[in-house]
N, C-alpha and C positions, 0 to 999 in steps of 0.2 A: 637663545637670548644669551646665554654664556658664554659663546663664542664671539658674540660682538663685544660683549663685556671685558674679553681677555683681549680683543684688537685694540679697543681704546685704552685697554692700561699698559697695554705693550707700547703703545705710541705716545703715550702721556710719560711713560719713563724715559724711553728714548728722550721726549725733549728734555727730562729734568736731567740727562746725561750730560748731552749738548751743549746744554748752559754751563754745566759744572764744568764740562772740559774746555767750555771757551774761555772760564774765567781762571781754571786752575794753570792751564799751559799758555795763559797769555802771551808771555813773553817768548814762548815756542814760535808764535806765528799759528798757531790751530785755523786747520780750514775747516776739515770735515772729518768723520769717524765713519768707518765700514764695519758694520757689524754683522757676521753671519752666525750660527747655529750652528757645530760639527758632534757627531756621536761622543767625541771626548770632551767638551766645552763650549767656549764662547769664541770665536776669533774676532779680535777688535784692530783694525788697522789703522792708526792715526795720522793723519797727513797735514806736516809743519813744515815751517821754513828751517828750523834750526832743529832737528833730530837731536843734538846733543842736549839740548836742555832737558829734552825731556827723558832722556837715559839717564842722566845724571850721572856722577863720580862713581864707578865700578857699578853701573846699574840699578843706584839707590831708587831713583826716581821711578823706573820701570815697577820695582816692588813694591814701592810704595801706592803707586796708582793701582797696582793689580789687587792690591788689596782694599780698596777704598772701591773698586766697583765690585770686588765680589759682596762686600759686608752694606754697604749702601745702598748699592743698585741691583742685589740679588743675581748677577751673572754668574754661572755657574763656570768653575775654572777657567777664569779670564785668561787669554795669551794674546799678549800685546805685541802688534809691531809698529814698527816708526819709519814712515814713509815720507823720503824728503820731496817738497815740493819743488820745481825746476824752475818756476815764472812768478814767483807770489803776486806781480803786477796783473797777472790773467786769471789770479782766484778772487772770486766777487767777497767771500768772506774775510780773506784777509785785509783786503780793501777797505771793507768797511770796519774793520775794527781799527784800522790806523786812522780812517778818517773820524771816527769816535773817539778816538785817542787826542786827534788834535784840538775836536770840539771841546773836551774837558779839560784840556790845557788853555782853554781860554781864546783859541785863534777864530775870526773870525769867517762865518758858514762858509762863504761865499770863498774867500781865500781858499779855505779847504777844500770846496768843491773843485775849484780851477786846477788846485794844485794835485789832486786824485785823479781828475781826469785825465792830466796831461801825463801822469805817470803811468796810468793805465796804457794809453795810446803808443807811448815810447815804449812799451813793454812789448808791442806787436799786436794789439788787438786789433780788429776790422772794424770795431764799432764799440760804444760806451753809452749809456744812460745813467744819470746819477739824478735820483730823486730826492730831495729833500724836503721834510715836512715838522711842523709844530710851531711854538712861539718863536719865532725868529728873529723878529723886532721888538712888539711891542704885546701887548695882553692876548690880540687875536692871534688866532692860527692862520699859519699860510703856511705854501709849499711851492716849490720851484724845481723846474725838471732842465738838466743840462746835459746834450746830447755833444757828441762828435764821431763822426764815421758811417760805417753802415751799421744799421741793426735791425734786423726784422724785427717786426712787431706782432706779425700773426701767422697763421699757419705751419705746415711740416718743417720749413727750414730754421722758423723761431725756437721749435723744440728741440732739434738737433745741437744747432750752433751755439746758443743763448744759454747761457749761466745766469743765475741770479743770487743774491742774500741779501736777508735784512739784519741792521743792528739797533739796538735804541741806545741814546745815552742822556744821562741826566744833567742838565745843566742849570747854570742862575735864573735863567727864563722859564724852565720847564724841561718837559720831555719831548725830546727830539728825536724823529724817525729818519733813519738812512737805507736807502733801498736803490741797489749800483747792479745793473744788467750788463755782461759783457756776452761780445761777439768774439768767438774764437776766432782765429785764423788757422789754426792746426785742422779743423772742420771745415774746411773753405767749400764753398757749394761754388759752381759755376755760373749760376745765373748772376754771381755777383763780382764784377771786377773794382779793383781800385789801380788809381796808378800811382807806382812805386817811386819818389824821385832818388836818384842816384845820393848814396851816400859821399857825406863830404872826406876828402883825406883827412887822416886824423897826423896830428902833429905827436912826435917821438919826443918824449924826454927820460932824464937819466934816474933812474933809481936812485936814492941816499941810501938807501939799507942794502941794498943787492950788488946795485951798480952797475945793472942790466938795464937796457933800453927799454921802453913800454909805451901805452898810446896813451895821451893826456886824459882823456876820458877815462882810463884805466886806476888813475891815480888817486880816487876818491875815497874815504875811508870805510871801510864795508863795517858794518854794525854786527858786534857779538848777540844781543837781542832784541826782541823786536822797543824796548825802552828808549835804547841807544839809536834804534832807526827811527824812532820819533822824532828825537832830540835834535840828530842831523838833519832831517825834513822840516823840523819847524825853524833851524837855521837858515835855510836854504830858500822859504817857504817866502822869507822876507823880499825877496828881489823879485817875488811875482807880482805884476800889475793888475789890482782887480778893475772890474769894471767902471767901479766908482771912480777909481784915481785915474784911469782913463777918460773919462767924461771931463774931472777937473783939470786934466793938462790941456783938452781942446777947449776950454770955456775962455 
């Protein structure tokens, strides 16, 4: 019985640690943490979109985070490493956090859902499903599912190529849950095929700062933190047409 209690306690502590990291390094785009015990201590690999925020100036962020993990979560001699995520749009936890931030800022849930769906598919996903539930419009709870691309629902392929994550956000209407499932193209299986359209020819523009020519799509401002990324997306999201606006246009 003691072994079962230890397993439950470890899993509970890992859940608390994950919740703490999700909030503590939110601006760094935290995705997940890989924790492994070694004879000399505990290795903690943090997967984030912006490693510089976690490391801090002269390593101050790493030192304070190491002390926190050792004192509050009981990790023996924690050794933290930071891993940068190449494609944040294909990380369900990152996209869950971004969508939750949009809802906290007051963005309509359908607009935030369609924007997130669009960003994930443009990021190179094979398929995506977003489920949002809670008090979306009134006092009664409801849920909606939005799907794009190819997404295996069951079987071995679903376990191999599909990643998912869940996030919760408090709004004025109540608590809203977000679940995002993403099928990655990197783990492509032959049974699924997609027709890929030929990319359009990119127009070249001159950079005012460097004087060099670059693609027009690369001229967008790159955010330094997740908060800046959310603010940039919020402005671009206003150009997105929702289903309600499309219905009103055809009336």
